[in-house]
TORKOL-4160 file (C-alpha; in steps of 0.2 Angstrom, whole numbers, padded with zeros to 4 digits, m for minus):
394
<pt num="1" X="0000" Y="0000" Z="0000"/>
<pt num="2" X="0007" Y="0017" Z="m0005"/>
<pt num="3" X="0006" Y="0033" Z="0004"/>
<pt num="4" X="m0005" Y="0047" Z="m0003"/>
<pt num="5" X="0002" Y="0064" Z="m0001"/>
<pt num="6" X="m0005" Y="0081" Z="m0006"/>
<pt num="7" X="0003" Y="0091" Z="m0020"/>
<pt num="8" X="0008" Y="0108" Z="m0015"/>
<pt num="9" X="m0001" Y="0122" Z="m0024"/>
<pt num="10" X="m0009" Y="0111" Z="m0037"/>
<pt num="11" X="m0027" Y="0109" Z="m0044"/>
<pt num="12" X="m0033" Y="0094" Z="m0054"/>
<pt num="13" X="m0049" Y="0093" Z="m0065"/>
<pt num="14" X="m0057" Y="0076" Z="m0067"/>
<pt num="15" X="m0058" Y="0073" Z="m0085"/>
<pt num="16" X="m0076" Y="0074" Z="m0091"/>
<pt num="17" X="m0082" Y="0071" Z="m0074"/>
<pt num="18" X="m0076" Y="0053" Z="m0076"/>
<pt num="19" X="m0078" Y="0049" Z="m0057"/>
<pt num="20" X="m0094" Y="0047" Z="m0047"/>
<pt num="21" X="m0096" Y="0047" Z="m0028"/>
<pt num="22" X="m0110" Y="0034" Z="m0028"/>
<pt num="23" X="m0113" Y="0029" Z="m0010"/>
<pt num="24" X="m0108" Y="0031" Z="0008"/>
<pt num="25" X="m0108" Y="0021" Z="0024"/>
<pt num="26" X="m0105" Y="0029" Z="0041"/>
<pt num="27" X="m0104" Y="0026" Z="0059"/>
<pt num="28" X="m0104" Y="0041" Z="0071"/>
<pt num="29" X="m0111" Y="0049" Z="0087"/>
<pt num="30" X="m0127" Y="0053" Z="0078"/>
<pt num="31" X="m0131" Y="0036" Z="0071"/>
<pt num="32" X="m0124" Y="0019" Z="0065"/>
<pt num="33" X="m0129" Y="0022" Z="0047"/>
<pt num="34" X="m0127" Y="0037" Z="0035"/>
<pt num="35" X="m0146" Y="0039" Z="0032"/>
<pt num="36" X="m0150" Y="0041" Z="0051"/>
<pt num="37" X="m0135" Y="0051" Z="0056"/>
<pt num="38" X="m0137" Y="0064" Z="0042"/>
<pt num="39" X="m0156" Y="0065" Z="0045"/>
<pt num="40" X="m0152" Y="0069" Z="0064"/>
<pt num="41" X="m0139" Y="0082" Z="0059"/>
<pt num="42" X="m0152" Y="0090" Z="0047"/>
<pt num="43" X="m0164" Y="0091" Z="0062"/>
<pt num="44" X="m0151" Y="0100" Z="0072"/>
<pt num="45" X="m0149" Y="0085" Z="0084"/>
<pt num="46" X="m0133" Y="0082" Z="0094"/>
<pt num="47" X="m0128" Y="0068" Z="0106"/>
<pt num="48" X="m0114" Y="0077" Z="0114"/>
<pt num="49" X="m0112" Y="0070" Z="0132"/>
<pt num="50" X="m0100" Y="0070" Z="0146"/>
<pt num="51" X="m0085" Y="0058" Z="0143"/>
<pt num="52" X="m0086" Y="0046" Z="0158"/>
<pt num="53" X="m0068" Y="0041" Z="0157"/>
<pt num="54" X="m0059" Y="0058" Z="0156"/>
<pt num="55" X="m0058" Y="0073" Z="0168"/>
<pt num="56" X="m0047" Y="0089" Z="0165"/>
<pt num="57" X="m0040" Y="0100" Z="0178"/>
<pt num="58" X="m0049" Y="0117" Z="0176"/>
<pt num="59" X="m0037" Y="0132" Z="0172"/>
<pt num="60" X="m0050" Y="0143" Z="0180"/>
<pt num="61" X="m0054" Y="0136" Z="0197"/>
<pt num="62" X="m0042" Y="0122" Z="0198"/>
<pt num="63" X="m0055" Y="0109" Z="0201"/>
<pt num="64" X="m0058" Y="0094" Z="0190"/>
<pt num="65" X="m0071" Y="0097" Z="0176"/>
<pt num="66" X="m0081" Y="0086" Z="0165"/>
<pt num="67" X="m0077" Y="0086" Z="0146"/>
<pt num="68" X="m0090" Y="0085" Z="0133"/>
<pt num="69" X="m0088" Y="0074" Z="0118"/>
<pt num="70" X="m0097" Y="0065" Z="0103"/>
<pt num="71" X="m0095" Y="0047" Z="0106"/>
<pt num="72" X="m0103" Y="0033" Z="0095"/>
<pt num="73" X="m0108" Y="0027" Z="0113"/>
<pt num="74" X="m0118" Y="0011" Z="0110"/>
<pt num="75" X="m0106" Y="0006" Z="0096"/>
<pt num="76" X="m0089" Y="0009" Z="0104"/>
<pt num="77" X="m0093" Y="0008" Z="0123"/>
<pt num="78" X="m0080" Y="m0003" Z="0131"/>
<pt num="79" X="m0067" Y="m0003" Z="0117"/>
<pt num="80" X="m0051" Y="0007" Z="0116"/>
<pt num="81" X="m0036" Y="0008" Z="0105"/>
<pt num="82" X="m0036" Y="m0002" Z="0089"/>
<pt num="83" X="m0052" Y="m0011" Z="0095"/>
<pt num="84" X="m0062" Y="0005" Z="0095"/>
<pt num="85" X="m0056" Y="0010" Z="0077"/>
<pt num="86" X="m0060" Y="m0008" Z="0072"/>
<pt num="87" X="m0078" Y="m0007" Z="0078"/>
<pt num="88" X="m0080" Y="0010" Z="0069"/>
<pt num="89" X="m0073" Y="0003" Z="0052"/>
<pt num="90" X="m0083" Y="m0013" Z="0053"/>
<pt num="91" X="m0099" Y="m0002" Z="0055"/>
<pt num="92" X="m0095" Y="0009" Z="0041"/>
<pt num="93" X="m0091" Y="m0005" Z="0029"/>
<pt num="94" X="m0107" Y="m0015" Z="0034"/>
<pt num="95" X="m0117" Y="0001" Z="0031"/>
<pt num="96" X="m0110" Y="0003" Z="0014"/>
<pt num="97" X="m0113" Y="m0015" Z="0009"/>
<pt num="98" X="m0131" Y="m0013" Z="0015"/>
<pt num="99" X="m0134" Y="0002" Z="0003"/>
<pt num="100" X="m0142" Y="0002" Z="m0014"/>
<pt num="101" X="m0127" Y="m0002" Z="m0024"/>
<pt num="102" X="m0127" Y="m0019" Z="m0034"/>
<pt num="103" X="m0118" Y="m0032" Z="m0023"/>
<pt num="104" X="m0110" Y="m0038" Z="m0039"/>
<pt num="105" X="m0099" Y="m0022" Z="m0039"/>
<pt num="106" X="m0090" Y="m0028" Z="m0024"/>
<pt num="107" X="m0084" Y="m0044" Z="m0033"/>
<pt num="108" X="m0075" Y="m0033" Z="m0046"/>
<pt num="109" X="m0058" Y="m0026" Z="m0044"/>
<pt num="110" X="m0060" Y="m0015" Z="m0028"/>
<pt num="111" X="m0047" Y="m0004" Z="m0022"/>
<pt num="112" X="m0046" Y="0002" Z="m0004"/>
<pt num="113" X="m0040" Y="0019" Z="0000"/>
<pt num="114" X="m0038" Y="0021" Z="0019"/>
<pt num="115" X="m0036" Y="0036" Z="0031"/>
<pt num="116" X="m0030" Y="0033" Z="0049"/>
<pt num="117" X="m0028" Y="0045" Z="0063"/>
<pt num="118" X="m0015" Y="0058" Z="0062"/>
<pt num="119" X="0001" Y="0052" Z="0071"/>
<pt num="120" X="0006" Y="0070" Z="0075"/>
<pt num="121" X="m0006" Y="0069" Z="0089"/>
<pt num="122" X="0006" Y="0059" Z="0099"/>
<pt num="123" X="0024" Y="0063" Z="0105"/>
<pt num="124" X="0037" Y="0054" Z="0095"/>
<pt num="125" X="0026" Y="0051" Z="0080"/>
<pt num="126" X="0020" Y="0034" Z="0086"/>
<pt num="127" X="0003" Y="0030" Z="0079"/>
<pt num="128" X="m0011" Y="0034" Z="0091"/>
<pt num="129" X="m0021" Y="0019" Z="0087"/>
<pt num="130" X="m0007" Y="0007" Z="0094"/>
<pt num="131" X="m0007" Y="0001" Z="0112"/>
<pt num="132" X="0009" Y="0002" Z="0121"/>
<pt num="133" X="0017" Y="m0015" Z="0126"/>
<pt num="134" X="0009" Y="m0023" Z="0141"/>
<pt num="135" X="0016" Y="m0017" Z="0157"/>
<pt num="136" X="0026" Y="m0003" Z="0149"/>
<pt num="137" X="0030" Y="0012" Z="0161"/>
<pt num="138" X="0041" Y="0027" Z="0161"/>
<pt num="139" X="0056" Y="0018" Z="0168"/>
<pt num="140" X="0055" Y="0003" Z="0155"/>
<pt num="141" X="0067" Y="0000" Z="0141"/>
<pt num="142" X="0061" Y="0007" Z="0124"/>
<pt num="143" X="0051" Y="m0004" Z="0113"/>
<pt num="144" X="0060" Y="m0017" Z="0103"/>
<pt num="145" X="0061" Y="m0014" Z="0084"/>
<pt num="146" X="0049" Y="m0028" Z="0081"/>
<pt num="147" X="0036" Y="m0020" Z="0092"/>
<pt num="148" X="0039" Y="m0003" Z="0084"/>
<pt num="149" X="0036" Y="m0011" Z="0067"/>
<pt num="150" X="0020" Y="m0018" Z="0073"/>
<pt num="151" X="0014" Y="m0001" Z="0078"/>
<pt num="152" X="0018" Y="0008" Z="0061"/>
<pt num="153" X="0003" Y="0015" Z="0052"/>
<pt num="154" X="0005" Y="0002" Z="0038"/>
<pt num="155" X="0006" Y="m0013" Z="0050"/>
<pt num="156" X="m0010" Y="m0006" Z="0060"/>
<pt num="157" X="m0019" Y="m0004" Z="0043"/>
<pt num="158" X="m0016" Y="m0022" Z="0038"/>
<pt num="159" X="m0022" Y="m0028" Z="0054"/>
<pt num="160" X="m0037" Y="m0017" Z="0055"/>
<pt num="161" X="m0043" Y="m0020" Z="0037"/>
<pt num="162" X="m0041" Y="m0039" Z="0038"/>
<pt num="163" X="m0052" Y="m0039" Z="0053"/>
<pt num="164" X="m0064" Y="m0026" Z="0048"/>
<pt num="165" X="m0067" Y="m0034" Z="0031"/>
<pt num="166" X="m0070" Y="m0051" Z="0039"/>
<pt num="167" X="m0082" Y="m0044" Z="0053"/>
<pt num="168" X="m0092" Y="m0034" Z="0040"/>
<pt num="169" X="m0093" Y="m0050" Z="0029"/>
<pt num="170" X="m0085" Y="m0041" Z="0014"/>
<pt num="171" X="m0086" Y="m0051" Z="m0002"/>
<pt num="172" X="m0071" Y="m0054" Z="m0013"/>
<pt num="173" X="m0053" Y="m0048" Z="m0010"/>
<pt num="174" X="m0051" Y="m0029" Z="m0011"/>
<pt num="175" X="m0034" Y="m0022" Z="m0015"/>
<pt num="176" X="m0025" Y="m0011" Z="m0003"/>
<pt num="177" X="m0020" Y="0004" Z="m0014"/>
<pt num="178" X="m0016" Y="0020" Z="m0003"/>
<pt num="179" X="m0014" Y="0025" Z="0015"/>
<pt num="180" X="m0015" Y="0043" Z="0022"/>
<pt num="181" X="m0012" Y="0050" Z="0039"/>
<pt num="182" X="m0014" Y="0068" Z="0033"/>
<pt num="183" X="m0027" Y="0073" Z="0046"/>
<pt num="184" X="m0042" Y="0083" Z="0039"/>
<pt num="185" X="m0034" Y="0083" Z="0022"/>
<pt num="186" X="m0033" Y="0064" Z="0021"/>
<pt num="187" X="m0050" Y="0061" Z="0013"/>
<pt num="188" X="m0046" Y="0073" Z="m0001"/>
<pt num="189" X="m0029" Y="0065" Z="m0004"/>
<pt num="190" X="m0037" Y="0048" Z="m0004"/>
<pt num="191" X="m0051" Y="0053" Z="m0016"/>
<pt num="192" X="m0038" Y="0061" Z="m0028"/>
<pt num="193" X="m0028" Y="0044" Z="m0028"/>
<pt num="194" X="m0044" Y="0034" Z="m0030"/>
<pt num="195" X="m0049" Y="0045" Z="m0045"/>
<pt num="196" X="m0033" Y="0043" Z="m0053"/>
<pt num="197" X="m0033" Y="0024" Z="m0052"/>
<pt num="198" X="m0051" Y="0024" Z="m0059"/>
<pt num="199" X="m0046" Y="0035" Z="m0073"/>
<pt num="200" X="m0031" Y="0024" Z="m0076"/>
<pt num="201" X="m0042" Y="0009" Z="m0075"/>
<pt num="202" X="m0031" Y="0001" Z="m0061"/>
<pt num="203" X="m0047" Y="m0002" Z="m0052"/>
<pt num="204" X="m0066" Y="m0004" Z="m0056"/>
<pt num="205" X="m0072" Y="0002" Z="m0039"/>
<pt num="206" X="m0064" Y="0013" Z="m0026"/>
<pt num="207" X="m0068" Y="0012" Z="m0008"/>
<pt num="208" X="m0062" Y="0027" Z="0002"/>
<pt num="209" X="m0062" Y="0022" Z="0020"/>
<pt num="210" X="m0057" Y="0034" Z="0034"/>
<pt num="211" X="m0058" Y="0032" Z="0053"/>
<pt num="212" X="m0054" Y="0043" Z="0068"/>
<pt num="213" X="m0057" Y="0045" Z="0086"/>
<pt num="214" X="m0052" Y="0060" Z="0096"/>
<pt num="215" X="m0059" Y="0052" Z="0112"/>
<pt num="216" X="m0044" Y="0041" Z="0118"/>
<pt num="217" X="m0035" Y="0047" Z="0133"/>
<pt num="218" X="m0018" Y="0052" Z="0124"/>
<pt num="219" X="m0027" Y="0063" Z="0112"/>
<pt num="220" X="m0038" Y="0071" Z="0125"/>
<pt num="221" X="m0023" Y="0075" Z="0136"/>
<pt num="222" X="m0014" Y="0082" Z="0121"/>
<pt num="223" X="m0028" Y="0093" Z="0116"/>
<pt num="224" X="m0030" Y="0099" Z="0134"/>
<pt num="225" X="m0012" Y="0103" Z="0136"/>
<pt num="226" X="m0011" Y="0113" Z="0120"/>
<pt num="227" X="m0026" Y="0123" Z="0125"/>
<pt num="228" X="m0037" Y="0116" Z="0111"/>
<pt num="229" X="m0050" Y="0106" Z="0121"/>
<pt num="230" X="m0066" Y="0115" Z="0124"/>
<pt num="231" X="m0067" Y="0117" Z="0143"/>
<pt num="232" X="m0068" Y="0132" Z="0156"/>
<pt num="233" X="m0051" Y="0138" Z="0152"/>
<pt num="234" X="m0053" Y="0136" Z="0133"/>
<pt num="235" X="m0071" Y="0141" Z="0129"/>
<pt num="236" X="m0067" Y="0142" Z="0110"/>
<pt num="237" X="m0060" Y="0125" Z="0110"/>
<pt num="238" X="m0065" Y="0110" Z="0100"/>
<pt num="239" X="m0077" Y="0096" Z="0105"/>
<pt num="240" X="m0069" Y="0079" Z="0101"/>
<pt num="241" X="m0079" Y="0066" Z="0091"/>
<pt num="242" X="m0076" Y="0050" Z="0082"/>
<pt num="243" X="m0082" Y="0042" Z="0066"/>
<pt num="244" X="m0079" Y="0030" Z="0051"/>
<pt num="245" X="m0084" Y="0034" Z="0034"/>
<pt num="246" X="m0084" Y="0023" Z="0018"/>
<pt num="247" X="m0087" Y="0031" Z="0001"/>
<pt num="248" X="m0089" Y="0021" Z="m0015"/>
<pt num="249" X="m0082" Y="0029" Z="m0031"/>
<pt num="250" X="m0086" Y="0022" Z="m0048"/>
<pt num="251" X="m0081" Y="0027" Z="m0066"/>
<pt num="252" X="m0094" Y="0038" Z="m0075"/>
<pt num="253" X="m0097" Y="0023" Z="m0087"/>
<pt num="254" X="m0106" Y="0014" Z="m0073"/>
<pt num="255" X="m0118" Y="0028" Z="m0070"/>
<pt num="256" X="m0132" Y="0016" Z="m0073"/>
<pt num="257" X="m0127" Y="0007" Z="m0057"/>
<pt num="258" X="m0126" Y="0023" Z="m0047"/>
<pt num="259" X="m0141" Y="0030" Z="m0038"/>
<pt num="260" X="m0149" Y="0046" Z="m0043"/>
<pt num="261" X="m0141" Y="0055" Z="m0028"/>
<pt num="262" X="m0124" Y="0051" Z="m0034"/>
<pt num="263" X="m0112" Y="0066" Z="m0036"/>
<pt num="264" X="m0099" Y="0069" Z="m0050"/>
<pt num="265" X="m0082" Y="0073" Z="m0044"/>
<pt num="266" X="m0077" Y="0089" Z="m0054"/>
<pt num="267" X="m0061" Y="0096" Z="m0047"/>
<pt num="268" X="m0048" Y="0094" Z="m0033"/>
<pt num="269" X="m0036" Y="0107" Z="m0027"/>
<pt num="270" X="m0021" Y="0106" Z="m0014"/>
<pt num="271" X="m0010" Y="0119" Z="m0006"/>
<pt num="272" X="0001" Y="0122" Z="0009"/>
<pt num="273" X="m0002" Y="0135" Z="0022"/>
<pt num="274" X="0014" Y="0144" Z="0029"/>
<pt num="275" X="0006" Y="0147" Z="0046"/>
<pt num="276" X="0002" Y="0131" Z="0054"/>
<pt num="277" X="m0009" Y="0129" Z="0069"/>
<pt num="278" X="0003" Y="0116" Z="0077"/>
<pt num="279" X="0017" Y="0129" Z="0076"/>
<pt num="280" X="0007" Y="0142" Z="0086"/>
<pt num="281" X="0004" Y="0153" Z="0071"/>
<pt num="282" X="m0011" Y="0164" Z="0066"/>
<pt num="283" X="m0018" Y="0160" Z="0049"/>
<pt num="284" X="m0024" Y="0173" Z="0037"/>
<pt num="285" X="m0033" Y="0161" Z="0026"/>
<pt num="286" X="m0022" Y="0163" Z="0010"/>
<pt num="287" X="m0020" Y="0144" Z="0006"/>
<pt num="288" X="m0038" Y="0140" Z="0010"/>
<pt num="289" X="m0044" Y="0154" Z="m0001"/>
<pt num="290" X="m0032" Y="0148" Z="m0015"/>
<pt num="291" X="m0038" Y="0130" Z="m0015"/>
<pt num="292" X="m0057" Y="0135" Z="m0015"/>
<pt num="293" X="m0053" Y="0147" Z="m0029"/>
<pt num="294" X="m0044" Y="0133" Z="m0039"/>
<pt num="295" X="m0058" Y="0120" Z="m0036"/>
<pt num="296" X="m0071" Y="0132" Z="m0042"/>
<pt num="297" X="m0060" Y="0137" Z="m0057"/>
<pt num="298" X="m0073" Y="0150" Z="m0062"/>
<pt num="299" X="m0082" Y="0164" Z="m0053"/>
<pt num="300" X="m0096" Y="0159" Z="m0042"/>
<pt num="301" X="m0111" Y="0170" Z="m0046"/>
<pt num="302" X="m0124" Y="0161" Z="m0036"/>
<pt num="303" X="m0122" Y="0157" Z="m0017"/>
<pt num="304" X="m0110" Y="0142" Z="m0016"/>
<pt num="305" X="m0114" Y="0128" Z="m0005"/>
<pt num="306" X="m0099" Y="0125" Z="0007"/>
<pt num="307" X="m0094" Y="0112" Z="0019"/>
<pt num="308" X="m0081" Y="0118" Z="0032"/>
<pt num="309" X="m0072" Y="0108" Z="0045"/>
<pt num="310" X="m0071" Y="0123" Z="0056"/>
<pt num="311" X="m0073" Y="0116" Z="0073"/>
<pt num="312" X="m0074" Y="0131" Z="0085"/>
<pt num="313" X="m0056" Y="0135" Z="0088"/>
<pt num="314" X="m0050" Y="0152" Z="0086"/>
<pt num="315" X="m0036" Y="0147" Z="0073"/>
<pt num="316" X="m0049" Y="0139" Z="0062"/>
<pt num="317" X="m0061" Y="0154" Z="0064"/>
<pt num="318" X="m0047" Y="0165" Z="0058"/>
<pt num="319" X="m0042" Y="0153" Z="0044"/>
<pt num="320" X="m0060" Y="0151" Z="0037"/>
<pt num="321" X="m0066" Y="0168" Z="0040"/>
<pt num="322" X="m0051" Y="0177" Z="0031"/>
<pt num="323" X="m0052" Y="0164" Z="0017"/>
<pt num="324" X="m0071" Y="0169" Z="0014"/>
<pt num="325" X="m0066" Y="0188" Z="0014"/>
<pt num="326" X="m0053" Y="0185" Z="0001"/>
<pt num="327" X="m0064" Y="0174" Z="m0009"/>
<pt num="328" X="m0078" Y="0188" Z="m0009"/>
<pt num="329" X="m0066" Y="0199" Z="m0019"/>
<pt num="330" X="m0066" Y="0188" Z="m0034"/>
<pt num="331" X="m0083" Y="0179" Z="m0032"/>
<pt num="332" X="m0099" Y="0188" Z="m0030"/>
<pt num="333" X="m0108" Y="0173" Z="m0023"/>
<pt num="334" X="m0097" Y="0173" Z="m0008"/>
<pt num="335" X="m0106" Y="0188" Z="m0001"/>
<pt num="336" X="m0118" Y="0176" Z="0007"/>
<pt num="337" X="m0112" Y="0158" Z="0005"/>
<pt num="338" X="m0122" Y="0143" Z="0011"/>
<pt num="339" X="m0111" Y="0136" Z="0024"/>
<pt num="340" X="m0113" Y="0119" Z="0033"/>
<pt num="341" X="m0102" Y="0115" Z="0049"/>
<pt num="342" X="m0103" Y="0096" Z="0052"/>
<pt num="343" X="m0093" Y="0098" Z="0068"/>
<pt num="344" X="m0108" Y="0106" Z="0076"/>
<pt num="345" X="m0117" Y="0090" Z="0075"/>
<pt num="346" X="m0104" Y="0077" Z="0075"/>
<pt num="347" X="m0089" Y="0085" Z="0084"/>
<pt num="348" X="m0072" Y="0086" Z="0077"/>
<pt num="349" X="m0070" Y="0070" Z="0067"/>
<pt num="350" X="m0052" Y="0073" Z="0061"/>
<pt num="351" X="m0047" Y="0062" Z="0047"/>
<pt num="352" X="m0066" Y="0058" Z="0043"/>
<pt num="353" X="m0070" Y="0077" Z="0041"/>
<pt num="354" X="m0071" Y="0078" Z="0021"/>
<pt num="355" X="m0078" Y="0060" Z="0018"/>
<pt num="356" X="m0092" Y="0064" Z="0032"/>
<pt num="357" X="m0096" Y="0080" Z="0023"/>
<pt num="358" X="m0098" Y="0071" Z="0006"/>
<pt num="359" X="m0109" Y="0059" Z="0014"/>
<pt num="360" X="m0120" Y="0073" Z="0021"/>
<pt num="361" X="m0121" Y="0080" Z="0003"/>
<pt num="362" X="m0126" Y="0063" Z="m0004"/>
<pt num="363" X="m0140" Y="0062" Z="0009"/>
<pt num="364" X="m0145" Y="0080" Z="0005"/>
<pt num="365" X="m0147" Y="0075" Z="m0013"/>
<pt num="366" X="m0156" Y="0059" Z="m0009"/>
<pt num="367" X="m0169" Y="0068" Z="0003"/>
<pt num="368" X="m0171" Y="0083" Z="m0009"/>
<pt num="369" X="m0165" Y="0096" Z="0003"/>
<pt num="370" X="m0148" Y="0100" Z="m0005"/>
<pt num="371" X="m0148" Y="0119" Z="m0007"/>
<pt num="372" X="m0137" Y="0119" Z="m0023"/>
<pt num="373" X="m0133" Y="0108" Z="m0037"/>
<pt num="374" X="m0114" Y="0108" Z="m0033"/>
<pt num="375" X="m0105" Y="0106" Z="m0016"/>
<pt num="376" X="m0088" Y="0112" Z="m0011"/>
<pt num="377" X="m0079" Y="0103" Z="0003"/>
<pt num="378" X="m0065" Y="0113" Z="0012"/>
<pt num="379" X="m0051" Y="0104" Z="0022"/>
<pt num="380" X="m0039" Y="0112" Z="0034"/>
<pt num="381" X="m0026" Y="0101" Z="0042"/>
<pt num="382" X="m0018" Y="0104" Z="0059"/>
<pt num="383" X="m0002" Y="0105" Z="0050"/>
<pt num="384" X="0001" Y="0115" Z="0033"/>
<pt num="385" X="m0011" Y="0105" Z="0022"/>
<pt num="386" X="m0026" Y="0113" Z="0014"/>
<pt num="387" X="m0038" Y="0105" Z="0001"/>
<pt num="388" X="m0054" Y="0108" Z="m0008"/>
<pt num="389" X="m0065" Y="0097" Z="m0019"/>
<pt num="390" X="m0080" Y="0101" Z="m0030"/>
<pt num="391" X="m0094" Y="0089" Z="m0033"/>
<pt num="392" X="m0109" Y="0091" Z="m0044"/>
<pt num="393" X="m0126" Y="0082" Z="m0046"/>
<pt num="394" X="m0128" Y="0070" Z="m0061"/>
């Protein structure tokens, strides 16, 4: 499995709209299938609740305080580490299989494009989803090379995929094509890789599969220590969530096999932000504005339908707000854009941010409440990555 990486300051058109996003499977805090979860989000519902396993020391009063998160509680309760991610992956794959697509599609050449949690969230770059060796402590010797190899993203991916496919009763033998740990931009990177393989006829069907959980103790501690976790001391912080999303991509020639709500992938754009959040900088939205402009490719006269992964943090607010201001100078439609913020309903879902937004767009088309014929998904990673992709109805 190769690694998918974003191309700096690049935009790519999908020739002739030759790739379709046909279906989505999802597990998240609002539901254990895409239809229920997106309907709940449409209704303005939220299942944010106190996390029973984590307390933070208040920077205001000094007392312990509860932390609010968006857990897929009945699905992941009692599971931690790789087991928690496995449960989420299993649910997303099972939901995709249960959808309206012809089951015969899964017996063709299926490629898997996998997004895992961003390893930047841990010290030393050790993958978050890996448990430390049993009995490990601060005074213990460092892990053996064999143990470190077992905990690399590639090794974790192999284990998780083998088990998730088996538990979801996936037919056939899909090929592992690409892996990304690019945070919020991982989904866009994987979709770009999948679109390229479809156009090169390397695969017949591409399944973009992303999973993330910001609810493990290591991540919550890191978010709290860096002032990003929403609490008394950081009222403008993020609320952590978890999800897994599976998207099915088909070549345009298979449009007859796709449902009416399928979306055509029109264009992707990638860029690099000079002022990264993890470096303590303040963004002026330049890179995000560039990728949105490149994804549109022409002036937006009508109000564009945007999905933003803005999660309530001050950095993200500056980045997205400044980007909108810059875009308004060149696009009349950005004077009053239609903006959806999935994190309001699902919490921050990290690597799943872009695929989850696409699943929402598919459901909006299916239920006939989509506010526009095209949807623009914006992605801003904790690091320098910025991405945007444009989808249009058939």
